[in-house]
Wavefront OBJ file of the C-alpha trace (Angstrom):
o trace
v 12.576 78.722 -23.875
v 10.995 73.932 -30.183
v 9.149 71.506 -29.191
v 8.749 68.395 -31.104
v 6.000 66.807 -29.419
v 3.056 65.182 -31.348
v -0.596 65.115 -30.295
v -3.010 62.526 -31.222
v -6.320 60.996 -29.802
v -4.404 58.321 -28.501
v -3.244 60.342 -25.419
v -0.072 62.039 -24.411
v 2.705 60.714 -22.486
v 4.741 62.721 -19.901
v 7.471 63.410 -22.122
v 5.196 64.775 -25.078
v 3.292 66.797 -22.613
v 6.390 68.199 -20.967
v 8.117 69.375 -23.888
v 5.894 72.309 -24.109
v 8.103 74.228 -21.848
v 8.763 77.671 -20.818
v 10.769 79.762 -18.593
v 10.065 80.947 -15.003
v 7.954 83.876 -16.406
v 10.259 86.751 -14.574
v 10.969 88.245 -17.986
v 10.295 91.284 -20.373
v 11.078 92.089 -23.794
v 14.197 93.991 -24.640
v 14.193 97.120 -26.496
v 14.400 96.610 -30.191
v 17.647 98.929 -30.131
v 19.322 96.533 -28.059
v 18.353 93.409 -30.202
v 19.349 95.223 -33.135
v 22.698 96.059 -31.752
v 23.143 92.580 -30.423
v 22.395 91.299 -33.912
v 24.460 93.527 -35.753
v 27.721 93.834 -33.771
v 30.711 92.453 -35.470
v 33.307 93.971 -32.998
v 35.551 91.972 -30.829
v 33.532 88.702 -30.643
v 36.077 86.480 -32.627
v 38.853 86.396 -30.097
v 38.228 83.225 -28.544
v 40.710 81.407 -26.086
v 42.409 78.577 -27.342
v 40.534 75.254 -26.606
v 42.086 73.048 -23.993
v 43.006 69.388 -24.436
v 40.067 67.099 -23.704
v 40.419 64.384 -21.246
v 38.294 62.168 -18.945
v 38.245 65.149 -16.313
v 37.969 67.951 -18.969
v 35.731 66.466 -21.722
v 34.634 69.671 -23.142
v 38.245 70.809 -23.515
v 37.986 73.966 -21.336
v 41.125 76.017 -21.522
v 42.632 75.219 -18.237
v 44.519 78.818 -17.690
v 41.708 80.936 -19.172
v 39.446 83.055 -16.938
v 35.942 82.455 -16.994
v 33.347 85.367 -17.013
v 30.014 84.698 -15.438
v 26.897 86.894 -14.935
v 24.108 85.709 -12.745
v 20.485 86.904 -12.318
v 20.404 88.031 -8.660
v 16.590 87.270 -8.090
v 14.592 84.854 -6.018
v 17.539 82.274 -6.109
v 20.245 84.504 -5.190
v 23.770 84.037 -6.422
v 25.476 81.899 -3.869
v 24.770 78.699 -5.520
v 26.659 79.996 -8.722
v 29.565 81.081 -6.633
v 29.847 77.800 -4.995
v 29.913 76.109 -8.358
v 32.607 78.474 -9.592
v 34.685 77.595 -6.658
v 34.562 73.754 -7.719
v 35.352 75.237 -11.335
v 38.646 76.806 -9.873
v 39.382 73.669 -8.044
v 39.155 71.772 -11.191
v 41.377 74.274 -13.085
v 43.715 75.563 -10.513
v 45.944 77.306 -13.315
v 42.792 79.578 -14.254
v 42.314 82.820 -12.741
v 39.293 83.108 -10.291
v 36.292 83.182 -12.104
v 34.938 86.675 -12.992
v 31.631 86.768 -11.375
v 28.940 89.590 -11.507
v 25.264 89.409 -10.333
v 22.489 91.897 -11.220
v 18.852 92.123 -11.310
v 19.111 94.011 -14.612
v 20.342 91.705 -17.199
v 19.565 93.591 -20.227
v 21.078 96.938 -18.851
v 24.124 95.332 -17.658
v 24.964 93.219 -20.817
v 23.746 95.686 -23.493
v 27.135 97.296 -23.773
v 28.941 94.144 -23.714
v 26.703 92.628 -26.692
v 26.855 95.742 -28.343
v 30.824 95.544 -28.312
v 30.963 92.031 -29.138
v 32.391 91.035 -25.686
v 29.657 89.225 -23.920
v 30.282 86.901 -21.029
v 31.016 83.209 -21.257
v 27.848 82.203 -19.131
v 24.860 84.143 -18.348
v 21.850 83.404 -16.160
v 19.375 85.140 -18.412
v 16.345 85.562 -15.976
v 14.577 88.506 -14.345
v 12.438 91.425 -15.398
v 15.157 92.397 -17.846
v 15.598 89.058 -19.460
v 16.863 89.122 -22.994
v 14.373 87.728 -25.619
v 15.355 84.130 -26.095
v 13.434 83.882 -29.635
v 15.335 86.830 -30.939
v 18.667 85.509 -29.478
v 17.986 82.277 -31.127
v 16.623 83.743 -34.459
v 19.694 85.984 -34.825
v 22.371 83.418 -34.079
v 23.720 85.115 -31.060
v 23.804 81.781 -28.947
v 26.289 78.806 -28.745
v 24.826 75.380 -29.510
v 25.023 73.443 -26.229
v 24.826 70.156 -27.662
v 28.332 69.419 -26.954
v 27.352 69.738 -23.185
v 24.429 67.575 -23.537
v 26.562 64.775 -25.079
v 29.419 65.124 -22.902
v 29.891 62.580 -19.856
v 27.845 63.532 -16.878
v 29.893 64.742 -13.925
v 29.063 62.118 -11.637
v 28.842 59.036 -13.843
v 30.852 59.325 -17.144
v 28.944 56.250 -18.354
v 26.023 58.498 -18.922
v 25.718 61.760 -21.087
v 24.600 64.880 -19.479
v 21.319 64.940 -21.332
v 20.411 61.443 -19.942
v 20.536 62.774 -16.228
v 18.008 65.468 -16.838
v 14.547 65.774 -16.071
v 11.982 64.931 -18.915
v 11.647 67.992 -21.285
v 14.623 69.943 -20.226
v 16.648 69.412 -23.436
v 13.651 70.058 -25.601
v 12.891 73.432 -23.852
v 16.347 74.520 -25.042
v 15.515 73.589 -28.506
v 13.605 76.115 -30.880
v 13.936 74.741 -34.138
v 15.372 71.543 -34.890
v 18.230 69.551 -32.929
v 20.650 72.365 -31.365
v 20.312 73.154 -27.982
v 20.486 76.730 -27.360
v 19.499 77.225 -23.449
v 20.040 75.047 -20.309
v 17.330 75.711 -17.879
v 18.782 75.089 -14.475
v 15.931 75.185 -12.243
v 12.847 73.339 -12.399
v 9.761 75.008 -11.535
v 6.098 74.059 -10.497
v 3.674 76.681 -11.360
v 0.276 76.859 -9.847
v -1.944 78.376 -7.182
v 0.025 78.900 -3.962
v -1.483 78.964 -0.554
v -0.903 78.498 3.322
v -2.238 75.393 4.841
v -2.520 77.067 8.045
v -4.905 79.795 6.530
v -7.270 77.027 4.939
v -7.259 75.101 8.290
v -8.254 78.318 9.969
v -11.179 78.448 7.858
v -11.987 74.744 8.173
v -11.142 74.226 4.487
v -9.132 72.217 2.268
v -7.796 73.142 -1.141
v -10.714 73.459 -3.652
v -10.706 70.898 -6.389
v -13.907 72.579 -8.153
v -14.436 76.020 -9.200
v -17.527 76.149 -7.218
v -15.610 75.237 -4.171
v -13.081 77.887 -4.905
v -15.795 80.631 -5.149
v -17.425 79.382 -1.870
v -14.185 79.292 0.049
v -13.520 82.902 -1.288
v -16.884 83.939 -0.162
v -16.243 82.533 3.414
v -12.690 84.177 3.549
v -14.252 87.590 2.381
v -16.738 87.510 5.481
v -13.510 86.906 7.688
v -11.929 90.018 5.994
v -9.631 88.097 3.963
v -9.304 88.264 0.163
v -9.482 85.146 -1.966
v -6.788 86.037 -4.570
v -3.866 88.595 -5.130
v -1.629 88.529 -7.897
v 1.423 90.616 -9.225
v -0.662 93.486 -10.510
v 2.181 95.277 -12.024
v 3.354 92.054 -13.819
v 0.189 90.537 -14.521
v 1.893 88.105 -16.782
v 2.190 85.917 -13.542
v -1.612 85.034 -14.098
v -1.022 82.679 -16.723
v 0.806 80.423 -14.202
v -2.480 79.035 -13.205
v -4.641 80.349 -16.014
v -2.866 78.458 -18.910
v -3.000 75.073 -17.272
v -6.679 75.604 -16.569
v -7.256 76.524 -20.177
v -5.564 73.139 -21.037
v -7.544 71.312 -18.406
v -10.933 72.702 -19.834
v -10.188 72.243 -23.561
v -7.235 69.877 -23.871
v -3.373 70.617 -24.531
v -4.365 71.266 -28.134
v -5.800 74.688 -27.345
v -2.529 75.838 -25.966
v -0.546 74.394 -28.939
v -2.816 76.554 -31.216
v -2.180 79.476 -29.067
v 1.807 78.893 -29.149
v 1.475 78.276 -32.863
v -0.394 81.778 -33.311
v -3.224 80.196 -35.200
v -6.046 82.212 -36.469
v -8.807 82.373 -33.678
v -6.801 80.281 -31.154
v -7.580 82.531 -28.323
v -11.373 82.289 -29.422
v -11.552 78.753 -28.294
v -14.475 78.087 -25.973
v -12.035 76.731 -23.206
v -10.281 80.291 -23.240
v -13.642 81.766 -22.922
v -14.820 79.615 -19.821
v -11.281 80.245 -18.169
v -11.319 83.984 -18.734
v -14.798 84.220 -17.419
v -14.100 82.118 -14.400
v -11.098 84.475 -13.444
v -13.154 87.667 -14.075
v -15.782 86.342 -11.889
v -13.015 86.622 -9.021
v -13.028 90.450 -9.711
v -16.804 90.871 -10.121
v -17.609 88.994 -6.729
v -14.909 91.267 -4.944
v -12.487 88.374 -4.164
v -9.245 90.009 -5.502
v -7.324 91.869 -2.604
v -8.017 95.578 -3.062
v -5.286 97.474 -4.603
v -3.881 94.392 -6.298
v -3.333 96.023 -9.733
v -0.955 98.429 -8.006
v 1.270 95.690 -6.526
v 4.407 94.330 -8.044
v 5.377 90.673 -7.362
v 7.189 91.632 -4.018
v 4.303 93.595 -2.597
v 1.593 90.876 -3.664
v 3.608 88.237 -2.213
v 4.109 90.086 1.031
v 0.422 90.868 1.274
v -0.409 87.318 0.600
v 2.221 85.846 2.927
v 0.902 88.112 5.844
v -2.480 86.470 5.316
v -4.383 89.194 3.592
v -5.275 86.980 0.671
v -5.799 83.120 0.466
v -4.294 82.389 -3.071
v -1.678 83.524 -5.459
v -0.497 82.363 -8.859
v 2.996 82.005 -8.699
v 6.059 79.444 -9.286
v 8.106 77.314 -6.804
v 10.681 80.251 -6.425
v 8.116 81.973 -4.265
v 9.125 79.978 -1.229
v 12.595 81.426 -1.130
v 11.502 84.930 -2.426
v 8.936 85.425 -0.006
v 10.790 83.763 2.902
v 11.563 87.043 4.887
v 7.987 87.743 5.261
v 6.437 84.202 5.388
v 5.679 82.878 8.876
v 7.437 79.766 10.332
v 3.976 78.039 10.633
v 2.793 79.290 7.073
v 3.022 75.702 5.828
v 3.191 76.777 2.160
v 1.549 74.415 -0.629
v 0.593 74.625 -4.216
v -2.602 73.471 -5.797
v -3.501 72.782 -9.394
v -6.277 74.588 -11.231
v -9.502 73.831 -9.888
v -12.085 71.953 -12.108
v -14.911 73.807 -13.919
v -16.893 70.733 -14.436
v -17.080 67.096 -15.404
v -16.763 67.960 -19.226
v -13.031 69.291 -18.542
v -10.825 67.371 -21.096
v -8.009 66.803 -18.393
v -8.480 65.695 -14.664
v -7.959 67.619 -11.705
v -4.134 67.957 -11.090
v -3.230 69.107 -14.330
v -0.412 71.742 -13.955
v 2.184 73.632 -15.581
v 5.999 72.490 -14.472
v 9.062 73.321 -16.656
v 12.529 74.391 -16.354
v 13.284 77.834 -15.398
v 16.426 79.985 -14.795
v 17.712 79.891 -18.409
v 21.418 79.766 -18.790
v 22.892 80.560 -22.196
v 26.421 80.970 -23.458
v 26.655 83.742 -26.134
v 28.014 82.783 -29.529
v 30.737 85.520 -29.241
v 31.741 84.208 -25.680
v 35.684 83.897 -25.411
v 35.692 80.815 -23.414
v 32.523 78.887 -24.489
v 34.055 75.529 -23.262
v 34.517 77.032 -19.739
v 30.883 77.957 -19.753
v 29.706 74.732 -20.636
v 32.104 73.126 -18.157
v 30.742 75.124 -15.342
v 27.061 74.046 -16.322
v 28.298 70.450 -16.314
v 29.449 70.992 -12.620
v 26.206 72.754 -11.635
v 24.443 69.684 -12.933
v 26.405 67.397 -10.637
v 24.627 65.777 -7.700
v 26.660 67.840 -5.079
v 25.888 71.290 -6.863
v 22.069 70.238 -7.451
v 21.768 69.353 -3.739
v 23.394 72.665 -2.627
v 21.195 74.653 -4.876
v 18.026 72.803 -3.506
v 19.135 73.224 0.058
v 19.888 76.918 -0.324
v 16.805 78.213 -2.639
v 14.191 75.530 -1.867
v 13.855 74.578 -5.563
v 14.621 71.459 -7.785
v 17.020 71.556 -10.349
v 17.037 70.071 -14.006
v 19.058 67.114 -12.680
v 16.621 64.093 -12.487
v 16.800 63.368 -8.639
v 19.354 65.286 -6.476
v 17.159 65.329 -3.435
v 18.295 62.071 -1.533
v 19.364 63.003 1.817
v 17.795 66.716 1.847
v 14.982 67.551 4.106
v 12.463 69.089 1.796
v 10.708 72.362 3.025
v 6.911 72.647 2.901
v 6.551 74.104 -0.371
v 9.129 72.117 -2.087
v 7.596 68.826 -0.549
v 3.937 70.040 -1.631
v 5.533 70.910 -5.356
v 6.900 67.463 -5.610
v 3.588 65.723 -4.353
v 1.687 68.138 -6.852
v 3.880 67.100 -9.721
v 3.715 63.358 -8.781
v -0.052 63.747 -8.761
v -0.292 65.249 -12.111
v 1.376 62.473 -13.640
v 1.181 62.608 -17.412
v -0.924 65.689 -17.109
v 1.916 68.455 -17.006
v 1.600 71.177 -19.381
v 4.292 73.777 -20.670
v 2.982 76.490 -22.937
v 6.027 77.879 -25.018
v 4.401 81.354 -26.097
v 6.182 83.111 -23.284
v 9.637 82.024 -24.525
v 8.754 82.039 -28.067
v 7.228 85.437 -28.064
v 8.170 87.545 -25.056
v 6.656 90.925 -25.996
v 3.402 89.116 -26.866
v 3.294 87.178 -23.917
v 4.329 89.946 -21.248
v 3.275 93.454 -22.592
v 0.220 92.450 -24.849
v -1.278 89.294 -23.263
v -0.186 90.055 -19.832
v -0.256 93.742 -19.125
v -2.595 95.087 -22.002
v -4.958 92.090 -21.785
v -5.211 90.259 -18.616
v -4.055 93.084 -16.445
v -6.890 95.191 -17.653
v -9.540 92.341 -17.296
v -8.384 91.565 -13.816
v -8.667 95.164 -12.779
v -12.084 95.256 -14.195
v -11.510 97.564 -16.864
v -12.174 95.120 -19.969
v -14.673 92.139 -20.149
v -13.434 88.703 -20.839
v -14.976 88.980 -24.460
v -13.218 92.259 -25.028
v -9.935 91.019 -23.786
v -10.126 87.926 -25.903
v -10.688 90.043 -28.875
v -7.831 92.177 -28.060
v -5.341 89.335 -27.413
v -6.203 87.490 -30.577
v -5.399 90.907 -32.373
v -2.027 90.990 -30.693
v -1.468 87.378 -31.792
v -2.596 87.749 -35.380
v -0.227 90.907 -35.528
v 2.681 88.820 -34.238
v 1.875 85.858 -36.879
v 2.015 88.568 -39.574
v 5.108 90.108 -38.215
v 8.206 89.226 -40.489
v 10.665 91.047 -38.431
v 10.527 88.161 -35.970
v 11.146 84.360 -36.223
v 8.164 82.279 -35.942
v 8.163 78.831 -34.049
v 5.450 75.847 -34.216
v 4.975 72.606 -32.389
v 6.048 69.821 -34.596
l 2 3 4 5 6 7 8 9 10 11 12 13 14 15 16 17 18 19 20 21 22 23 24 25 26 27 28 29 30 31 32 33 34 35 36 37 38 39 40 41 42 43 44 45 46 47 48 49 50 51 52 53 54 55 56 57 58 59 60 61 62 63 64 65 66 67 68 69 70 71 72 73 74 75 76 77 78 79 80 81 82 83 84 85 86 87 88 89 90 91 92 93 94 95 96 97 98 99 100 101 102 103 104 105 106 107 108 109 110 111 112 113 114 115 116 117 118 119 120 121 122 123 124 125 126 127 128 129 130 131 132 133 134 135 136 137 138 139 140 141 142 143 144 145 146 147 148 149 150 151 152 153 154 155 156 157 158 159 160 161 162 163 164 165 166 167 168 169 170 171 172 173 174 175 176 177 178 179 180 181 182 183 184 185 186 187 188 189 190 191 192 193 194 195 196 197 198 199 200 201 202 203 204 205 206 207 208 209 210 211 212 213 214 215 216 217 218 219 220 221 222 223 224 225 226 227 228 229 230 231 232 233 234 235 236 237 238 239 240 241 242 243 244 245 246 247 248 249 250 251 252 253 254 255 256 257 258 259 260 261 262 263 264 265 266 267 268 269 270 271 272 273 274 275 276 277 278 279 280 281 282 283 284 285 286 287 288 289 290 291 292 293 294 295 296 297 298 299 300 301 302 303 304 305 306 307 308 309 310 311 312 313 314 315 316 317 318 319 320 321 322 323 324 325 326 327 328 329 330 331 332 333 334 335 336 337 338 339 340 341 342 343 344 345 346 347 348 349 350 351 352 353 354 355 356 357 358 359 360 361 362 363 364 365 366 367 368 369 370 371 372 373 374 375 376 377 378 379 380 381 382 383 384 385 386 387 388 389 390 391 392 393 394 395 396 397 398 399 400 401 402 403 404 405 406 407 408 409 410 411 412 413 414 415 416 417 418 419 420 421 422 423 424 425 426 427 428 429 430 431 432 433 434 435 436 437 438 439 440 441 442 443 444 445 446 447 448 449 450 451 452 453 454 455 456 457 458 459 460 461 462 463 464 465 466 467 468 469 470 471 472 473 474 475 476 477 478 479 480 481 482
């Protein structure tokens, strides 16, 4: 959810590194029938509402009397933040009917008939287990270019463009091939190894900064009847949330770039082998919670929050998503991948952080200016603070936390991000090639390895085969780091 970062031996700035961005990871590949229908449908989509008159209060020219149609993914962040922003939209355009709002966990199933009929909503939060494939949507020209939004005056300070109020890398994340911005990532997610400070304190331990210390702590926990790790076994593409930054830490960001670019033998890099073998060791030593391969993301998070396992690879949405089962004294925290040894290319603290919760305006939306105007409202300080207060996550707005008491997990995420400094990596493979990332690398590759049904060597060979096939597949659009 392309990057224009360049890499040299002179080192990488934070902006260069953070450009390698990706979405939240709660996504799967849509069916080819949906994509084909979406790409070929010509019916009903050209009936756009007349553009409104632009003004200081309406810089995008949203039609002041037209209804806005919005569909939100009702997942870890819920829908109330969007409803609140929609109320502000209606206050700004009192002559327009109340915003048509729908929320669902099944984005693809809900929207397939509308895309097929050429009548998609004006704004979509394209997330969740049924997220539509971003790379295909961009490649098939199904999205509206959001450059007008990026260049519009920001809601709070008209002297600043919207793009100049966003966190580093957010604009680039929405770019796939050139300057157009196709996606607006609203949330800002810190990925890593999540844990309970209290659980570690009960073991007289601190977060392990080296892999040897990680294994020692897992062994100590096992003696107490506590597993070291669990993960979303039914959705093993969560594993890369901590595995990918570990690969970059060991071998450098260039290794992830080669993987993203589908370069030959990219997965055979020694850094991949070292990282895979380290994670496989968790299985071999019995440090994975028994039954994990059969757990979905909610079940694994529930077991972890109830103290059955110390660590789980996840994103910062977990604080809100697992709130119902997380004890009040859990003291949630996140750690960066543990160091392998002194030869690692990047220091401890290297982690993956990027935009999440991707919002899109379909190319055939009837009220595209209205969709972009709602996003402009959502990127105001008031809406940003409302989101952070409600769902315990940062937004794409650079700031927006003044006066807010941060929750333990969010406070830890901010501190971990600050510690990372320039060493923030953002793989693009999960938004450039969704099927490859989720079904093949995740389920067929890492899922089998972490369940003990394949060795690291077998898994690397299998995944490289999938990547090679994707590179040769002329039916999909290919992207590369520039």
